[in-house]
N, C-alpha and C positions, 0 to 999 in steps of 0.2 A: 731911289734915295740912297745916298752913300753913307756907310757908316763911319763915325768918327774914329780916328786913331786914339788908342790909349798912349797918352804922351807922358805918363808918370814914371818917374824913376824908381827903381828899386830901393829900399831902405838900407839894405846892406850892399857891399861891394861885391863883385864876382868871387873874389878870393874868400871872403867871410862866408858866402852862400855855399861854396864848394866845401869848405871845412866844416860847415855845420851839417851839410848833408852826409859827408863821409862819418862824421861822429855819430850821427842819428842811424845810419845804415849800418854801421860796425856794432852798435849797441843792439840793434834789432837782430843781426845776425847771431850775436852771443846767445840770445834767447831761444834760437831755433835749434832742433837736433841736425846732426849730420845728414845731408841730403842735398838733392838738386836745387830746392829753394834757398838754402843757405849758401851754396856754391855760387848761385846766381847773384846773390846779394853782396857776397864778398867780391865778386867780379866788378860790380857797380862801384864798390868802395875803391878797388884799385883803379878803375877808370876815372873816378872823382879825384883821386890823389894825383894821378897823371896830369889830369886837365888843370888842377891847381899848380902843380909844378911849372906846366908849360906856360900859364898865365903869368906866374911869378917871374920866369925867365924873360918872357917878351915884354912885360911891363918894366923891367929893370932899366936904370939910366945907361947902363953898359951896352945894352942892344939897341938903343935909340940910333936912327940913321941921321947923320948930320948932313945938311945941304949946303 
């Protein structure tokens, strides 16, 4: 028997989800003492911000390929 695909769309856009993740991760890192766990969380924040910036640049009308 095959499993049905989940065809629901996320409630928030990718940009909104990335921004929410970075805000929550930054707030969580603020409560941690300096150390490896905080450093790893801040690295995830930087990765999330970079992903949000790439998504913003790629979805802008200036970068659309005209046919």
